[in-house]
C-alpha positions as CSV (number, residue, x, y, z in Angstrom):
1,X,-8.3,-10.5,17.7
2,X,-7.5,-9.0,14.3
3,X,-10.3,-8.5,11.8
4,X,-10.6,-11.7,9.1
5,X,-8.9,-10.9,6.1
6,X,-11.5,-10.8,3.9
7,X,-13.2,-8.3,5.7
8,X,-10.2,-6.1,5.7
9,X,-10.2,-6.3,2.0
10,X,-13.8,-5.7,1.5
11,X,-13.3,-2.2,3.5
12,X,-9.7,-1.3,1.7
13,X,-11.5,-1.7,-1.6
14,X,-14.9,0.5,-0.6
15,X,-12.6,3.0,0.7
16,X,-10.2,2.9,-2.5
17,X,-13.3,3.1,-4.8
18,X,-14.8,5.9,-2.6
19,X,-11.8,7.7,-3.2
20,X,-11.3,7.6,-6.8
21,X,-14.9,8.9,-7.2
22,X,-14.6,11.4,-4.4
23,X,-13.3,15.1,-4.8
24,X,-10.3,14.0,-3.0
25,X,-9.1,12.1,-5.7
26,X,-7.7,15.1,-7.5
27,X,-6.1,16.7,-4.1
28,X,-4.3,13.7,-3.5
29,X,-3.3,13.1,-7.3
30,X,-1.2,16.7,-6.7
31,X,0.3,16.0,-3.7
32,X,4.4,15.4,-3.7
33,X,4.1,12.7,-1.1
34,X,2.1,10.4,-3.6
35,X,3.0,11.5,-7.0
36,X,6.5,11.7,-8.7
37,X,7.4,12.5,-12.2
38,X,7.9,8.5,-12.6
39,X,4.6,7.3,-10.9
40,X,2.4,10.3,-12.2
41,X,-1.1,9.0,-13.7
42,X,-1.4,12.4,-15.7
43,X,1.9,11.7,-17.5
44,X,0.6,8.2,-18.4
45,X,-2.2,10.0,-20.0
46,X,-0.5,12.4,-21.5
47,X,1.9,9.8,-23.0
48,X,-1.1,7.7,-24.5
49,X,-2.5,10.9,-25.9
50,X,0.6,11.4,-27.5
51,X,0.8,8.1,-28.9
52,X,-2.8,8.0,-30.1
53,X,-2.0,11.5,-31.9
54,X,1.1,9.7,-33.7
55,X,3.8,11.7,-31.7
56,X,6.5,9.8,-30.1
57,X,5.9,10.2,-26.1
58,X,9.7,10.1,-25.5
59,X,10.4,13.2,-27.7
60,X,10.3,15.2,-24.9
61,X,10.4,15.1,-20.9
62,X,6.7,13.7,-20.5
63,X,6.6,10.1,-20.3
64,X,9.0,8.1,-18.5
65,X,8.0,4.6,-18.7
66,X,8.8,2.0,-21.1
67,X,7.6,1.2,-24.3
68,X,6.2,-2.1,-23.2
69,X,4.1,-0.4,-20.4
70,X,2.4,2.1,-22.4
71,X,1.2,-0.2,-24.8
72,X,-0.1,-2.2,-21.8
73,X,-1.8,0.7,-20.2
74,X,-3.3,1.6,-23.5
75,X,-5.4,-1.8,-23.4
76,X,-5.8,-1.1,-19.9
77,X,-7.2,2.7,-19.5
78,X,-10.9,1.7,-19.8
79,X,-10.6,-0.6,-16.9
80,X,-7.5,1.3,-14.9
81,X,-9.3,1.9,-11.6
82,X,-10.1,-2.1,-11.4
83,X,-6.5,-2.9,-12.2
84,X,-5.3,-0.6,-9.3
85,X,-7.6,-2.1,-6.8
86,X,-6.9,-5.5,-7.7
87,X,-3.6,-4.8,-7.4
88,X,-3.8,-3.3,-4.3
89,X,-5.8,-6.3,-2.8
90,X,-3.4,-8.7,-4.2
91,X,-0.5,-6.2,-2.6
92,X,-2.1,-6.6,0.8
93,X,-2.7,-10.1,0.8
94,X,0.8,-10.6,-0.1
95,X,2.0,-8.2,2.7
96,X,-0.3,-10.0,4.9
97,X,1.0,-13.5,4.5
98,X,4.5,-12.1,4.6
99,X,3.8,-11.0,8.0
100,X,2.1,-13.8,9.3
101,X,5.3,-15.7,8.0
102,X,7.9,-13.5,9.8
103,X,5.8,-13.5,13.1
104,X,5.9,-17.2,13.2
105,X,9.6,-17.1,12.8
106,X,10.1,-14.1,15.6
107,X,7.9,-16.2,18.2
108,X,9.9,-19.2,17.4
109,X,13.2,-17.8,17.9
110,X,12.0,-15.9,21.5
111,X,10.4,-18.9,22.6
112,X,13.7,-20.7,21.9
113,X,15.7,-18.2,23.0
114,X,13.3,-18.3,26.1
115,X,14.2,-21.9,27.0
116,X,17.7,-21.0,28.0
117,X,17.0,-18.4,30.3
118,X,19.8,-17.2,32.1
119,X,20.7,-18.4,35.7
120,X,18.8,-15.5,37.2
121,X,15.6,-16.7,36.0
122,X,14.9,-13.4,34.3
123,X,12.7,-13.9,31.1
124,X,14.3,-12.9,27.8
125,X,10.9,-12.5,26.2
126,X,9.7,-9.2,24.8
127,X,6.8,-7.8,26.7
128,X,3.8,-8.8,24.5
129,X,5.2,-12.6,24.1
130,X,5.6,-12.4,27.9
131,X,1.7,-11.6,28.6
132,X,0.7,-14.4,26.0
133,X,2.8,-17.1,27.4
């Protein structure tokens, strides 16, 4: 049986908080698998610094976000870690419920398909559904 959603979220947020505070955060922030020029947090911080100095962050090739985002991050820079963890948790919850709905549709489809079995009597259910029925 799968763990309850609340327990999974608590573990996920704890792991994310530990990663934010560990030495792995710097290593992960440099990996090309995770960070691109468009999603780099360092570029956002640099763009905010340029904005604070009165220089347009768009004058060079440093900052690639929309002007609305830079002003939003200007207010959220102190709470960035918390905002990212809340966003991750909300994304996980949305994915959980989407998969639950998808699984219901797939199971209903295969059960309906199995009710019209061929004359040979062979089941058309996937192996995992055959075990549970």
